[in-house]
C-alpha positions in Angstrom: 94.8 63.8 74.1 97.4 61.8 71.1 97.0 63.0 68.2 98.6 60.8 65.4 99.4 64.2 63.6 101.6 65.3 66.3 103.0 62.4 67.2 104.1 61.7 63.1 102.1 58.0 63.2 99.4 56.3 61.7 97.2 54.7 63.5 97.1 51.2 63.6 101.0 51.7 64.8 100.6 51.2 68.0 103.8 52.9 69.0 101.2 55.1 69.4 98.4 53.9 72.0 101.7 53.3 74.2 101.9 56.8 73.8 98.6 57.5 75.2 99.2 54.9 78.2 102.8 56.4 78.9 102.0 59.8 78.7 99.1 59.7 81.5 100.3 56.7 82.8 97.0 54.4 82.4 97.2 50.8 82.1 94.6 49.4 79.3 92.3 47.1 80.8 90.9 50.5 82.0 90.9 52.0 79.0 88.1 52.6 76.6 89.0 52.7 73.3 85.8 53.9 70.8 86.9 54.2 66.9 85.4 53.8 63.7 88.0 51.9 61.7 87.7 48.0 62.4 91.9 48.0 62.0 92.9 51.2 65.2 90.4 48.9 67.0 92.0 45.5 66.5 95.0 46.4 67.7 93.3 48.2 70.6 91.7 45.0 71.5 94.7 43.4 71.1 97.7 45.6 73.4 94.5 45.4 76.5 92.1 47.9 75.5 88.2 47.7 76.4 86.8 48.5 73.1 84.0 49.7 71.5 84.1 50.2 67.6 81.9 52.6 67.0 79.3 52.9 63.9 77.0 55.9 62.4 73.8 53.8 63.7 75.5 53.4 66.7 73.5 55.0 69.9 76.5 55.9 71.6 75.5 57.7 74.6 73.2 53.5 75.4 76.2 51.7 74.8 77.6 53.7 77.6 75.0 53.4 80.1 75.2 49.5 79.0 78.6 49.5 80.4 77.9 51.2 82.8 80.1 54.2 82.5 77.3 56.5 82.1 
């Protein structure tokens, strides 16, 4: 897990996303980023992440099942 406060970087600064990728040796196209903030989702998408823009009325389990993750 990467916590923006611990890193002293605020989302949607791309540096934070690169820290995540580097720290855990991830490829963005194989990584799912879920957030409730559209700006954070936009940045993740521009960097190649798969994204889900979480909203209060969303059934996240259903969305993940539809994606074949659950």
